[in-house]
C-alpha positions in Angstrom: -20.4 43.8 -4.5 -23.0 41.5 -2.6 -21.0 39.3 0.2 -22.9 36.8 2.0 -23.9 37.6 5.4 -21.3 36.6 8.3 -22.4 33.4 10.3 -23.8 34.5 13.6 -20.9 33.5 16.4 -23.3 32.5 18.8 -22.2 28.5 18.0 -21.3 25.9 20.6 -18.4 24.0 20.3 -19.2 20.2 19.7 -17.9 17.1 20.6 -16.3 15.3 17.9 -18.0 12.2 18.4 -21.0 14.2 17.6 -19.7 14.8 13.8 -18.9 10.9 13.7 -22.2 9.9 14.7 -24.0 12.6 12.0 -25.9 10.7 9.6 -24.8 13.4 6.8 -21.4 13.5 7.8 -19.0 10.9 8.7 -21.3 9.2 10.7 -22.3 6.5 7.5 -18.4 5.5 7.9 -18.3 5.1 11.8 -21.5 2.8 11.5 -19.7 0.7 8.9 -16.2 0.4 10.9 -18.3 -0.8 14.1 -20.1 -3.0 12.0 -16.6 -4.3 10.4 -15.5 -4.8 14.0 -18.4 -6.5 15.2 -18.2 -8.8 12.5 -14.4 -9.4 13.0 -14.8 -10.1 16.6 -17.5 -12.3 15.8 -15.3 -14.1 12.9 -13.1 -14.5 15.7 -14.9 -16.4 18.0 -16.3 -18.7 15.1 -12.8 -19.5 14.1 -12.1 -20.2 17.9 -15.3 -22.7 18.1 -13.2 -24.6 14.7 -10.0 -24.6 16.6 -8.6 -22.1 14.1 -8.6 -18.8 16.2 -4.4 -18.7 15.4 -5.5 -17.6 11.7 -7.8 -14.7 12.8 -4.8 -12.1 12.6 -4.1 -13.0 9.2 -7.9 -12.9 8.0 -9.4 -9.3 6.4 -13.2 -9.5 6.3 -16.1 -7.5 4.9 -19.2 -7.8 3.1 -19.4 -8.0 -0.8 -20.8 -4.7 -2.1 -23.8 -6.3 -3.9 -25.2 -7.2 -0.1 -24.7 -8.4 3.2 -25.0 -11.7 2.7 -21.8 -12.6 1.1 -18.9 -12.8 3.3 -15.5 -11.8 1.5 -12.1 -13.1 3.2 -9.0 -11.5 2.2 -5.9 -13.7 3.3 -2.2 -13.6 3.0 -1.2 -17.2 2.0 -2.7 -20.0 -0.1 -2.4 -22.5 2.9 -4.6 -20.3 4.9 -7.0 -19.6 1.8 -7.1 -23.9 1.3 -8.0 -24.1 5.3 -10.6 -21.9 5.0 -12.5 -23.5 2.2 -12.5 -26.8 4.2 -14.1 -25.1 6.6 -16.4 -22.7 5.1 -19.9 -24.6 5.4 -19.2 -25.0 9.4 -18.2 -21.5 9.9 -21.4 -20.0 7.8 -23.1 -22.2 10.2 -20.6 -20.7 13.0 -21.9 -17.3 12.2 -25.3 -17.9 11.4 -25.8 -18.9 15.2 -24.3 -15.7 15.9 -27.3 -13.9 13.9 -25.0 -12.9 11.0 -27.2 -14.2 7.8 -24.5 -15.4 5.7 -25.0 -17.4 2.3 -21.7 -17.8 1.3 -18.0 -16.7 1.6 -15.6 -16.0 -0.8 -12.1 -16.6 0.1 -9.0 -14.4 -2.0 -5.4 -14.0 -1.4 -4.0 -10.5 -1.0 -1.9 -9.4 -3.5 1.7 -10.1 -2.3 4.3 -6.9 -2.0 7.0 -7.3 -4.3 10.5 -9.0 -2.8 12.6 -7.3 -6.0 11.7 -3.3 -4.6 15.0 -2.0 -4.5 15.1 0.5 -1.5 16.7 3.9 -1.9 20.5 4.4 -1.5 21.8 6.4 1.3 22.9 10.0 -0.3 25.9 9.6 1.7 27.4 6.6 0.6 27.2 7.5 -3.4 30.2 9.2 -4.6 30.4 10.4 -7.4 32.9 9.2 -10.1 36.4 11.0 -10.3 37.6 10.6 -13.5 38.1 8.2 -16.9 38.6 4.9 -17.0 40.7 3.2 -19.1 38.9 2.5 -21.9 37.0 5.5 -21.9 40.4 7.9 -21.6 41.9 5.5 -24.5 39.1 6.1 -26.7 39.4 10.1 -26.0 43.0 9.9 -26.8 42.4 8.1 -29.8 39.9 10.8 -30.7 42.3 13.6 -30.0 45.2 12.4 -32.2 42.5 12.1 -35.3 41.7 16.3 -35.0 43.6 18.5 -36.4 46.1 20.6 -34.0 43.7 24.2 -34.2 40.4 22.6 -34.2 38.4 23.8 -31.1 37.0 20.0 -30.5 40.7 19.4 -30.7 41.0 22.0 -27.9 37.5 20.9 -25.6 38.9 17.3 -25.9 42.3 18.5 -24.0 40.3 19.8 -21.7 37.8 17.1 -21.0 41.4 14.9 -20.4 43.3 17.2 -18.3 40.3 17.8 -16.2 39.1 14.2 -16.0 42.7 12.6 -14.7 43.0 10.1 -12.2 
């Protein structure tokens, strides 16, 4: 059997930031994250200039995948979306003043979380049924009366009725 040669133990430990900055590894992710952080800060300044700084925490920003000239804003409510639609030309101008060559902005609503989600039950609160209700007991009794006395099914129904007493 041929095994690959063992790696040299003379490697030096690197700082974790070196791996993040490496262009082959996570460097691209770090660069995009830094760009988005700068964009978010610039967007906040532009919104403050337009007296809409209070909306900054409700807006997620990013560039469209086709290119860096169209900004994509994701908002949580229709009222914020309509307010942003009204000021888009001014917002584009403010972003251009701050060095972002923005040709257009798309505003979209975030998908809403469903309000009808049912929370999981606590296992302590749930209790197992203890017996048959009146309707079920009556139905089993009716069946028992119709079965012949020496039937295996009759014996099984009798055991059921005895074990499920309330």
